[in-house]
N, C-alpha and C positions, 0 to 999 in steps of 0.2 A: 497741396490740398487743393490748388486749383486746377494737378491734373486728377487725381480723385475724384475732384465732385462734375470736372467734366467727362473721364471715362464713367458714373454713375446716373449723370445725364443721358449719357449714348444708348447707356441699357433703355433706360425706362424709352427715347421715342425708338429704339430697334420694338422693342414689344408696343408701342403703339400702329411701327408701321404695319404690320402682321395684321392689323384689326382695325385700318382702317380701310374703307368700302365707299366711292367716289359715287358710287349710280343711287348710291343713298343719300345723298348729301337734299337739303331741304333748304331753301332757298328760306329769311324770313325777309317780313316790308318790300316782298319784290313787286313792282308794277308789271301790272299785262300792255303788251305792248304786242306790236307785229312782231312774228318767226324769228329765228333768228334765218340766215343764210345759210345753205349749205351745200357743205364740199364734195357731196357722192352721187350730191347732183349735177354736177356742175359735168361740159361736155369735155374738160380736160383729160381723160384717159389713165395717164400717168406720165410722170415730169416731164419738164421738155427738156434737154438736154443739156440749154440754154440760160437753164437756171442753176445751176450751179457755178457759172460766171457774176451771180449775183448775192452768195452771201460773205461774210466777214471774213478773212483771214488774222492768220495771226497779226501780219502788222496791226491791222485794222483796230483790234483788242488792248487792253490797259495793259502794261508788264507784265502783271500779276499772274494772270491769268497766259492756259497754255491750254492744246486741244487734247478732246479729251472723249472718249467710244461711245460712253453715255453720261446725262444727265444724274448728278449723287438724287438731288431728289422730285426726280421723275414723278414720286409719287406720291407727290405735291402739285405739278401739275397739273397730274389727271382728275384733279379735283377740280381747275380750272376751264379747260379744255379737255374736248371732246377728239379723237385721232377720228373718227367717222365721221356720220353723215350730220349728227350732235340730235339726231335722234328726240330734236323734239325740247327737252332743257334747258330751260330759260338761263343759267343760269353757267353754260357752257360754252366759249366759244367753240365753233368749232376748224380749229384749226390740228395741227398732225402732228402733232411734238412726239419727239422719239423718245422710247419705250423698246426696253425688252420685248422681243417675239411679235416684234410691229416692222411690218413694211410699209411706210408709205405711196400710196399710187397719185399721189398729186403734186407731191409740194417735196424740194428740200430742207435739208437741215446742216448745223455749223453744230457746238457743241465745246465749252471750252471750261475746263477751273482754274482755279489756285490752287496752288501746291503748299497748303500753309502748315505749321509746326503740330499744329493737333487737330483732330479728324473737324472736330465743333469747329472751326474757325473756316471751314470750306465755303466758298460760293459760287459760284457758276453763272454759268450764260450763256442759256439757248437762241439760237436763229433761225426760224421759216420762214421757209418762201414758197408762196404757190404764186403758178400764173393761172384764177380762179374767171377770168377776166375784167373788164370796166366796171359792169354791175355788181358784181355781188361782190370786188374787188370795193366799193364804197360801202354794202353792206357792213360787210369788218369791221369796218374800219367806223360807220354809223353803230353798232354793236357794241365795240370794244369800246364808245365812248357813250353808249346807255347804260355799260355792267353794276355801275356801279352805286347810279339811283335805283338801277333794274333789283339791283341785289347787294343790298352795304350788308348784309350780312347771311352768310352761308356755315350752316350746319351740317359735319355728318360724322360718323362715328368714331374719328379718329382726329378731326380738327375744327376750330370756331374761325371767320375764314371773315375780318370786316375791310370791306375796301371806299378810297377814296379817287377821288378824282384827281390826277395826276398834269400840272401843265408844263408843255412841252412846246415850241416856238413851231410856227408853222410849218412841215414838212411834205414834198412829194407835190400831190396831187390833194390827197386828204390823211391825216394823221391824227391820233387818239395817242389816251395813257391812263396811265395807273396804280394804285403804290395797292397790296394790298399784306397788313395784320396776319400773322400765321400763327397762333397759337395751336400748340398741340396737346391733347387734350389726353390726361392716366387711364391706362388699360381702366375699363368700366364707369368709368365715370368722368362725368359730365359735363361737371363742372368743377370740376381739377383740373389743374397743365403744368406740364415736367416741361415746357419746353416752346420757347418763339424761333419766327422765323421771319425776314421782307423782304418779301418780294414788287419790285418794278416792272412792267409792262407794260410795250412800248407798237401800236401796230400801225403802218405807215400804206397808203397806196401810190403806185406808178403805175401809168400805163397799162392799165389791167395785172400791176402785177402787185404782191401782196409782202409784204418783211413784215415777222412777225418779233419781238426783241423780248427775253424776261430776261433779268436777272435774282438771284432769290442765293442770298448767305441767312444765318444766324441774326434776333435782333441783337444781340449785345453786340455785336460788332461796332465798329465805327465804319456806318456808311457814309461814304463820300460819292457823291449823286454821279455815279459812271452813266447812267444813263440815257441822256440831253445826246450828249458825246458819240456815245457807242449808234444812236436813233437815228444821226447825223453822217454818221459814215456809212448807216446802214443804209440810207434814203439818194447818195451821193453812189451807191452800188447798182440803185437800182436806174439808175439816169444815166452813170457810163460804162452798163455792161452791155 
């Protein structure tokens, strides 16, 4: 019965994914503030080769994770992150989150996923490292810290997201974190949900370099808070590499 229920849930989720439209996101109770920093206007034309040495490796992440070609939750991350210029959309951070068919121009990334018994037990860990310079790096952390207040609720045709600030130890020159509860809508229904996910996001800057770590998984999982430990290792790699 558990397997049949999960299979049915997966079919509902896949149907919703095909109708999701991140560009149609509409914030609720968004607070006006300064525009978010733009990745595209950075003076960095392409990712410096040394950035790859600042990425997390398999030794830095929990044992259940292994390297993967892509994040299975990329369709969800597109609602929160704009991989281009940010286009003035206040509820999306200007981070080049990896996705199919997209070639990053300013960052490098690493993706890790768990290998569970059931597909709906999967969790992902994605890291994006960029070098926008000290000013833009600080601005990105500040934007992440302000995002839960700016956009506590985000609605799209496929999802309703609730953002809350998350407390982490101070890391790097500046750091911030937040959680996001993702409710997957039934196809064509704004107030009916077929699934739920939980995400955690951290942003750290160090000497003009930024690390963004994103954890995502289904909310019925036993979520052990992995973000603080992984973020500490990510911050250490920014300093050491």
